[in-house]
N, C-alpha and C positions, 0 to 999 in steps of 0.2 A: 504494500499500499504506500502510495506516495506520501511524503511528509509535508502535507499541505499547510500546516501551521507556519512553515518557514517562508511561504510565498509572500512577496511583497506587492503592494498595490501598483498596478501598471500606470505608467505616465509617459508622455511623449519623450521625456528625457531618457527614461529607462529603455523605451523602444530604440531610440538612437544609440544608446550604448551597445545594445544587443546587435544592432546592425553593424556597428564598427567592429565588434568581435567576429561577426560573419565575414566581413571583408578581410580581416586580418588572419583568419584561420589558415594555417599552413599544413595541417594534417589532412584534411578532406578537400581543401581548395574549393570551398563552396562557391565563391564569387566566380572563378574561372569556369567552373562547371556549369553554372547558371548561364554565363555568356555563351558557351558552346551550345547549350540546349536551346536558348533563345534563337541563336542563329539557325539551328537546324529546323526549328518548328515554324519560324516566321519568315525565313529567307530561303533556305535550301529546299525544304519540302513543306510549303505552307498549306498545301491541299491534302485531302484524305480520300483520294480516288484510286491511286495506284498501290497495289498490294505490296510490292518491294519497298516503296518509300515509306509506307506505314509500318512495315516491319522494322525498317532501320530505326525509326522513331521509338518503337516499342523496345528494341534491344538497348538503345542508348539510355532511354529513361529508366528502364529497369536496372540497368547497371549503375547508372549515376546516383539514383535515389533509393536503391535497395528495396524495390517494391515487391520483391518475392514472387514474381510471376513465374510459375514453373515453366520451363522451356517447351514442353509439349503443348502448352496453351498458346504460345506465340502466334502460329498460323490462324488458329480459331479466333483469337482476339483481334487479329488484323482484319479478318472477314467481318467480324462483328462491328468493328468501327466503320468499315467501308459501307456496310449495308445500312447504316443509320441514314435515313432519308433526310436529304438537304443538310448534311452535317456541317459543311463549311459555312453555309449561311447561318446555321443556328449557333455555331461557335462565335461568329462575329456579333450576334445578337446577345449572346450570353444565356442562351436557353438552358435551364436546369435539367430538362429531360435528356439532354445529350449524355450526362453523367450517369443517369439511371440506365439508359439504353446501352452504354458502353460497359457498365458494371454488371451486366447480366451473368449469372453463374455459368461457368464453363465446365463441361465434363471432359475428362481426359484419362489416359492410363499413364501410371508412372513407369519407371524403368523396369519393374518387376511385373508389369502387366496388370496391376491392381487398379481398380476404378476409383478415381478421386474427383472431387469438385473443387473449384476455386471461384471466388467471387472477387473481381479486381476493383473494388470500390475506391480504395486509396489511390491506385494507379490511375483510375479514370479521372479523379479530381486533379491530379498532377498533369495528366495529358491535356486536359481542357485548359488548365491554368497556363500551360506553356504556349498554348495557342492564343489565349486572351486573358492575361493576368488581372486586368481591370474587372473582369466579370466573374472569375472563378477562384474563390479561396480554396486552399489545399487542406485536405483532411489526412492525418495519419495518427499513429498511436501517441506520438509525443504531443501533438496539438490537442488530442483528446484528453490526455493526462493533465495538461496545464488548464484547460477549460473546466474539467471536473473539480480541480483544486479551487479555482477562482469562484466557481459556483458554490462550493462548500464554505469558502472563507468570507465571501462578500455577499451578504443578503440582498443588497440592491441589484446585483447582477443576477442572483437567483430569481428574484421577483421579475426581472425584465424578461426572462425566458420561460416563466411559468406558463404552461399551456402549449409551449413549442417543444420544450425539452423536458420531458417527464421520466424517461428511461434512457439508459445509455444507447439503446438501439435507435433512438430517435436521430442521433447524429449521423446515422447511416442512411438517412433520407436527406437527399442533398438540399432540397428546399428549406428543410428545417435547419440543417447545419448552417447554411448561408445566413439565415435569420438570426442564429445564435451568434455568429461572427459579427453580424451588423450590430446586434445588441451589445456585444462586448465592446466594440468601438464607441458606441454611443454612451454607454454607462460610465466608461472611464475617460470620456472626452478625448479619444485618440484620433487625431487628424492624420491618418496614415492610410496607405493603400493596402489592398488585400495582400499583396506580395510582401510588403513590410510586416504586416501583422502575422503572416505565415512564418517568417523567419524568426520573429520574436517568440511566438508561442511554441515553435519547434525547439528553440534553445531553452525556454523555460521548462518544457516538459522533459527534455533530455536531462536537465539538472535534477529533476524530481525523481528519477529512477532509483 
Protein backbone atom coordinates (compact mmCIF):
# COMPACT_ATOMS: atom_id res chain seq x y z
CA UNK A 1 0.00 0.00 0.00
CA UNK A 2 1.37 3.40 -0.94
CA UNK A 3 2.33 5.72 1.94
CA UNK A 4 -0.22 8.38 1.07
CA UNK A 5 0.32 10.36 4.26
CA UNK A 6 3.68 11.53 2.87
CA UNK A 7 2.17 13.05 -0.25
CA UNK A 8 2.33 16.85 -0.58
CA UNK A 9 -0.30 19.19 -1.91
CA UNK A 10 0.19 19.75 -5.67
CA UNK A 11 1.13 23.23 -6.88
CA UNK A 12 2.32 24.74 -10.12
CA UNK A 13 5.75 25.14 -8.54
CA UNK A 14 5.82 21.48 -7.56
CA UNK A 15 4.81 20.46 -11.09
CA UNK A 16 7.60 22.60 -12.51
CA UNK A 17 10.13 20.94 -10.21
CA UNK A 18 9.01 17.48 -11.38
CA UNK A 19 9.24 18.60 -15.01
CA UNK A 20 12.83 19.71 -14.43
CA UNK A 21 13.57 16.31 -12.88
CA UNK A 22 12.05 14.68 -15.97
CA UNK A 23 14.25 16.73 -18.28
CA UNK A 24 17.39 16.06 -16.23
CA UNK A 25 16.92 12.29 -15.95
CA UNK A 26 19.96 10.47 -17.34
CA UNK A 27 18.91 6.91 -16.53
CA UNK A 28 15.79 6.57 -18.68
CA UNK A 29 16.37 9.71 -20.82
CA UNK A 30 12.67 10.56 -20.67
CA UNK A 31 12.94 13.83 -22.57
CA UNK A 32 14.90 12.38 -25.51
CA UNK A 33 12.56 9.37 -25.66
CA UNK A 34 9.53 11.64 -25.83
CA UNK A 35 11.05 13.71 -28.62
CA UNK A 36 11.69 10.57 -30.66
CA UNK A 37 8.14 9.30 -30.13
CA UNK A 38 6.64 12.72 -30.89
CA UNK A 39 8.52 12.76 -34.17
CA UNK A 40 7.45 9.19 -35.01
CA UNK A 41 3.77 9.76 -34.27
CA UNK A 42 3.31 13.26 -35.68
CA UNK A 43 5.82 13.50 -38.54
CA UNK A 44 7.11 10.13 -39.71
CA UNK A 45 3.87 8.12 -39.45
CA UNK A 46 1.05 10.53 -38.53
CA UNK A 47 -1.71 8.33 -40.04
CA UNK A 48 -3.07 4.95 -39.00
CA UNK A 49 -3.95 3.26 -42.28
CA UNK A 50 -0.81 1.25 -43.06
CA UNK A 51 -0.26 -1.98 -41.11
CA UNK A 52 3.55 -1.79 -41.07
CA UNK A 53 3.59 1.86 -40.02
CA UNK A 54 1.20 1.18 -37.14
CA UNK A 55 3.31 -1.83 -36.11
CA UNK A 56 6.41 0.36 -35.94
CA UNK A 57 4.60 2.75 -33.59
CA UNK A 58 3.40 -0.16 -31.44
CA UNK A 59 6.90 -1.62 -31.15
CA UNK A 60 8.45 1.77 -30.34
CA UNK A 61 5.87 2.80 -27.76
CA UNK A 62 5.81 -0.61 -26.09
CA UNK A 63 9.59 -0.60 -25.77
CA UNK A 64 9.98 3.02 -24.65
CA UNK A 65 7.12 3.11 -22.15
CA UNK A 66 7.20 -0.50 -20.92
CA UNK A 67 3.51 -1.00 -21.74
CA UNK A 68 3.89 -4.79 -21.46
CA UNK A 69 2.04 -5.71 -24.63
CA UNK A 70 2.80 -9.40 -25.30
CA UNK A 71 4.51 -9.70 -28.68
CA UNK A 72 1.89 -12.14 -30.10
CA UNK A 73 -0.64 -9.30 -29.68
CA UNK A 74 1.23 -6.83 -31.89
CA UNK A 75 -0.29 -7.81 -35.28
CA UNK A 76 -3.80 -8.09 -33.82
CA UNK A 77 -3.45 -4.76 -32.06
CA UNK A 78 -2.28 -3.12 -35.30
CA UNK A 79 -5.37 -4.42 -37.10
CA UNK A 80 -7.54 -3.31 -34.20
CA UNK A 81 -6.16 0.22 -34.54
CA UNK A 82 -6.49 0.36 -38.33
CA UNK A 83 -10.07 -0.94 -38.16
CA UNK A 84 -11.28 1.96 -35.98
CA UNK A 85 -13.57 3.95 -38.24
CA UNK A 86 -12.26 7.46 -39.01
CA UNK A 87 -9.47 7.01 -36.48
CA UNK A 88 -7.27 9.83 -37.74
CA UNK A 89 -10.12 12.33 -37.75
CA UNK A 90 -11.22 11.17 -34.30
CA UNK A 91 -7.70 11.54 -32.92
CA UNK A 92 -7.61 15.12 -34.15
CA UNK A 93 -10.96 15.80 -32.43
CA UNK A 94 -9.89 14.04 -29.24
CA UNK A 95 -12.72 11.50 -29.31
CA UNK A 96 -12.63 9.38 -26.14
CA UNK A 97 -14.12 6.33 -27.83
CA UNK A 98 -10.88 5.83 -29.78
CA UNK A 99 -9.24 4.73 -26.53
CA UNK A 100 -11.97 2.24 -25.68
CA UNK A 101 -11.99 0.84 -29.24
CA UNK A 102 -8.21 0.48 -29.23
CA UNK A 103 -8.22 -1.09 -25.77
CA UNK A 104 -10.54 -3.99 -26.60
CA UNK A 105 -9.32 -7.26 -25.11
CA UNK A 106 -7.07 -9.31 -27.41
CA UNK A 107 -6.97 -13.09 -27.26
CA UNK A 108 -3.64 -14.74 -28.06
CA UNK A 109 -1.49 -17.79 -27.43
CA UNK A 110 1.70 -17.53 -25.40
CA UNK A 111 4.95 -19.31 -26.25
CA UNK A 112 3.65 -22.55 -24.74
CA UNK A 113 0.43 -22.47 -26.70
CA UNK A 114 -1.74 -21.52 -23.72
CA UNK A 115 -4.69 -19.22 -24.35
CA UNK A 116 -4.29 -15.76 -22.85
CA UNK A 117 -6.11 -12.41 -22.89
CA UNK A 118 -4.69 -8.90 -22.76
CA UNK A 119 -6.47 -5.55 -22.49
CA UNK A 120 -4.16 -2.76 -23.75
CA UNK A 121 -5.87 0.12 -21.94
CA UNK A 122 -2.79 1.95 -20.67
CA UNK A 123 -1.12 1.47 -24.04
CA UNK A 124 -4.16 2.93 -25.82
CA UNK A 125 -4.07 6.11 -23.72
CA UNK A 126 -0.38 6.55 -24.53
CA UNK A 127 -0.84 5.84 -28.24
CA UNK A 128 -3.61 8.44 -28.49
CA UNK A 129 -1.66 10.92 -26.38
CA UNK A 130 1.36 10.82 -28.67
CA UNK A 131 -0.94 11.61 -31.57
CA UNK A 132 -2.70 14.44 -29.73
CA UNK A 133 -1.30 15.28 -26.26
CA UNK A 134 -3.68 18.22 -25.79
CA UNK A 135 -6.70 15.90 -25.83
CA UNK A 136 -5.55 12.63 -24.27
CA UNK A 137 -4.16 12.34 -20.72
CA UNK A 138 -2.19 9.16 -20.03
CA UNK A 139 -3.25 6.39 -17.65
CA UNK A 140 -0.81 3.98 -16.06
CA UNK A 141 -0.26 2.35 -12.67
CA UNK A 142 1.90 5.21 -11.37
CA UNK A 143 -0.70 7.82 -12.34
CA UNK A 144 -3.41 5.69 -10.72
CA UNK A 145 -1.36 5.31 -7.51
CA UNK A 146 -0.82 9.07 -7.25
CA UNK A 147 -4.47 9.91 -7.89
CA UNK A 148 -5.61 7.36 -5.31
CA UNK A 149 -3.43 9.00 -2.69
CA UNK A 150 -4.60 12.50 -3.53
CA UNK A 151 -8.19 11.29 -3.33
CA UNK A 152 -7.50 9.75 0.08
CA UNK A 153 -5.59 12.69 1.55
CA UNK A 154 -7.47 15.67 0.11
CA UNK A 155 -11.24 15.64 0.77
CA UNK A 156 -11.86 18.53 -1.63
CA UNK A 157 -10.47 16.48 -4.50
CA UNK A 158 -12.41 13.42 -3.35
CA UNK A 159 -15.62 15.48 -3.33
CA UNK A 160 -14.89 16.82 -6.82
CA UNK A 161 -14.81 13.30 -8.30
CA UNK A 162 -17.71 11.88 -6.30
CA UNK A 163 -20.09 10.17 -8.70
CA UNK A 164 -17.38 9.95 -11.37
CA UNK A 165 -14.82 7.82 -9.55
CA UNK A 166 -16.45 5.46 -7.07
CA UNK A 167 -14.34 2.34 -7.65
CA UNK A 168 -10.82 1.83 -8.99
CA UNK A 169 -12.32 0.25 -12.08
CA UNK A 170 -13.88 3.60 -13.01
CA UNK A 171 -10.45 4.92 -14.01
CA UNK A 172 -10.42 2.27 -16.72
CA UNK A 173 -13.34 4.00 -18.40
CA UNK A 174 -11.56 6.70 -20.33
CA UNK A 175 -14.22 9.41 -20.21
CA UNK A 176 -14.34 9.05 -16.42
CA UNK A 177 -10.55 9.05 -16.15
CA UNK A 178 -10.30 12.22 -18.22
CA UNK A 179 -12.89 13.93 -15.98
CA UNK A 180 -10.87 12.89 -12.92
CA UNK A 181 -7.71 14.46 -14.39
CA UNK A 182 -9.65 17.62 -15.24
CA UNK A 183 -10.99 17.73 -11.66
CA UNK A 184 -7.46 17.25 -10.32
CA UNK A 185 -6.20 20.23 -12.34
CA UNK A 186 -9.14 22.40 -11.28
CA UNK A 187 -9.13 21.39 -7.62
CA UNK A 188 -5.47 22.26 -7.16
CA UNK A 189 -5.49 25.22 -9.60
CA UNK A 190 -2.90 23.65 -11.87
CA UNK A 191 -2.51 25.67 -15.05
CA UNK A 192 -0.78 22.83 -16.87
CA UNK A 193 -1.21 20.72 -20.00
CA UNK A 194 -2.22 17.07 -19.90
CA UNK A 195 1.32 16.06 -20.85
CA UNK A 196 2.77 18.06 -17.96
CA UNK A 197 0.24 16.57 -15.53
CA UNK A 198 1.06 13.09 -16.88
CA UNK A 199 4.76 13.58 -16.14
CA UNK A 200 4.01 14.97 -12.68
CA UNK A 201 1.64 12.19 -11.62
CA UNK A 202 3.92 9.51 -13.06
CA UNK A 203 6.83 10.67 -10.91
CA UNK A 204 4.72 11.13 -7.78
CA UNK A 205 3.24 7.67 -8.21
CA UNK A 206 6.65 6.10 -8.79
CA UNK A 207 7.93 7.62 -5.55
CA UNK A 208 4.95 6.14 -3.67
CA UNK A 209 5.83 2.53 -4.53
